[in-house]
N, C-alpha and C positions, 0 to 999 in steps of 0.2 A: 456692593456690600451695604449689607444690613447694620444699624449702630443697634446695639444693644445699650440701652440707657438705665435698665433694671438695678444695679449695683448703687447708681445716681439716686435713681427713687427713694432708695432705701435711705441711705443720707440724707435727701430731704426730709423724708418722715421722722426719723431722727433729730434733726436740727429743729423742726416745730416744734416736735413734744418737748424738747429742751424749751425751745420758747415761749412755751406754754405754762410749764410747769417747775423749772426749776428757779427759785430766786438766789439772786445774785447780793449780797449786803440788805435782804430783806425786803426785797421788790423782781417785780419779773422785769426784765429787760426787754429795751422795745426794741423792734428790727433796727432801727438806725444804729441802737446801742449795740449788739450785735456785729453788724459789719464794720461799726470802728475798732472793736475788741478784735474782727477778723483779719480786716485789714482790705475787705472784698466791697464792693458797691451794693445797692439796693437792689439792683438788675441784677446781679450775677447772685446775689440771693436767692431771689426771686426763680432763675433758672434752674438752679441746686436744688429747692425745692421740687417743681412741678419733674428733675429729674433729664433735665434737657442740656447739662454740661457734662462734656466727660472730663475727669481728672486722672 
């Protein structure tokens, strides 16, 4: 069976855009801060960014 990761790749691009453009309390969040707020590991964050995680 072929896996389609395209929807997750779009989510990864969206998260990356938020990481680089949206300020929280006047500053951009680090990847660690994003992971802490989303209750996920940095490894999961990277996998989502690449689109290699099925949600």
